[in-house]
C-alpha positions as CSV (number, residue, x, y, z in Angstrom):
1,M,-0.5,-12.6,4.4
2,V,2.5,-10.2,4.3
3,K,2.8,-7.9,7.3
4,S,3.0,-4.2,6.8
5,P,6.5,-2.7,6.8
6,T,7.8,-1.5,10.1
7,N,8.4,2.3,10.6
8,K,12.1,1.7,10.2
9,M,11.6,-0.1,6.9
10,K,9.2,2.6,5.6
11,S,11.9,5.3,6.3
12,E,14.4,3.4,4.2
13,F,12.4,4.0,1.0
14,T,12.0,7.2,-0.9
15,G,10.4,8.6,-4.1
16,Q,7.9,6.6,-6.1
17,L,8.5,3.4,-4.1
18,K,7.7,5.1,-0.8
19,M,4.6,6.6,-2.2
20,L,3.4,3.2,-3.5
21,I,4.2,1.6,-0.1
22,D,2.3,4.2,1.7
23,K,-0.7,3.7,-0.5
24,A,-0.5,-0.1,-0.1
25,V,-0.4,0.2,3.6
26,N,-3.4,2.5,3.6
27,G,-5.1,-0.2,1.5
28,R,-8.2,1.9,0.5
29,S,-9.8,1.3,-2.9
30,E,-8.5,4.7,-4.2
31,D,-5.0,3.8,-3.0
32,I,-5.1,0.5,-5.0
33,D,-6.4,2.5,-8.0
34,L,-3.4,4.8,-7.8
35,I,-1.0,1.8,-7.5
36,M,-2.6,0.0,-10.5
37,Q,-2.5,3.2,-12.6
38,N,1.3,2.6,-12.8
39,L,0.8,-0.7,-14.6
40,T,0.7,0.4,-18.3
41,I,2.3,-0.9,-21.5
42,D,4.9,1.8,-21.0
43,A,5.8,0.8,-17.4
44,T,9.5,0.3,-16.8
45,L,10.8,-2.9,-15.3
46,A,11.6,-1.0,-12.1
47,M,8.0,0.3,-11.8
48,T,6.5,-3.1,-12.3
49,R,8.8,-4.4,-9.4
50,Y,7.7,-1.4,-7.2
51,V,4.1,-2.2,-7.9
52,D,4.6,-5.9,-7.2
53,F,6.3,-5.1,-3.9
54,A,3.7,-2.5,-2.9
55,L,0.8,-4.9,-3.7
56,S,2.4,-7.6,-1.5
57,L,1.9,-5.2,1.5
58,V,-1.9,-4.8,0.9
59,D,-3.8,-6.6,3.7
60,T,-7.0,-4.6,4.1
61,T,-10.3,-6.1,3.1
62,D,-11.1,-3.1,0.9
63,G,-7.7,-3.3,-0.8
64,I,-7.9,-7.0,-1.5
65,R,-11.4,-6.6,-2.9
66,R,-10.2,-3.8,-5.1
67,I,-7.3,-5.9,-6.4
68,E,-9.9,-8.6,-7.2
69,Y,-11.9,-6.0,-9.1
70,Y,-8.8,-5.4,-11.3
71,L,-8.6,-9.2,-12.0
72,F,-11.9,-8.9,-13.9
73,N,-11.9,-5.2,-15.0
74,G,-8.3,-4.1,-15.5
75,T,-6.1,-4.0,-18.4
76,L,-4.1,-7.2,-19.3
77,I,-1.1,-6.2,-17.2
78,Q,-3.4,-5.1,-14.3
79,R,-5.2,-8.5,-14.5
80,N,-1.9,-10.3,-14.5
81,Y,-0.6,-8.5,-11.3
82,A,-4.0,-9.0,-9.6
83,S,-3.8,-12.7,-10.4
84,L,-0.3,-12.9,-9.0
85,F,-1.4,-11.2,-5.8
86,L,-4.4,-13.4,-5.3
87,N,-2.4,-16.6,-6.1
88,R,0.1,-15.6,-3.4
89,L,-2.8,-15.3,-0.9
90,G,-4.1,-18.7,-2.0
91,E,-7.3,-17.1,-3.3
92,W,-7.9,-19.6,-6.1
93,K,-11.6,-19.2,-6.8
94,P,-11.5,-15.7,-8.4
95,V,-8.3,-16.6,-10.3
96,K,-9.9,-19.8,-11.7
97,K,-13.0,-17.8,-12.6
98,A,-10.9,-15.2,-14.5
99,Y,-9.1,-18.0,-16.3
100,E,-12.3,-19.7,-17.3
101,Q,-13.6,-16.3,-18.7
102,G,-10.4,-15.9,-20.7
103,L,-9.2,-12.9,-18.8
104,I,-5.9,-14.4,-17.9
105,D,-3.9,-17.2,-19.5
106,E,-2.9,-20.5,-18.0
107,I,0.6,-19.3,-17.1
108,Q,-0.8,-16.4,-15.2
109,A,-3.5,-18.4,-13.5
110,Y,-0.9,-20.7,-12.0
111,S,1.9,-18.2,-11.3
112,R,3.0,-17.3,-7.8
């Protein structure tokens, strides 16, 4: 699992990325909701990268469970990022289940 950023690292970021990092480090369900709200069909490439980086910092049980929730209940882009997150953690069971339910495609199911 990825460690939370150090205080020095946190101070290097500003704006939207810092806000997303702070939410990810908090790792509460409502923080994950706020992060995931940025994944829309209108999201810029930069925002998707910010979200991906922020999600990589989530290490709380509540946060991980909430990301898993999005794997089954989010929009397509939210499901894809939830799958990517869980794959990186080695949490294959929920990803396989989502794939079998047709919620993510084969490429996403095996992406890291």
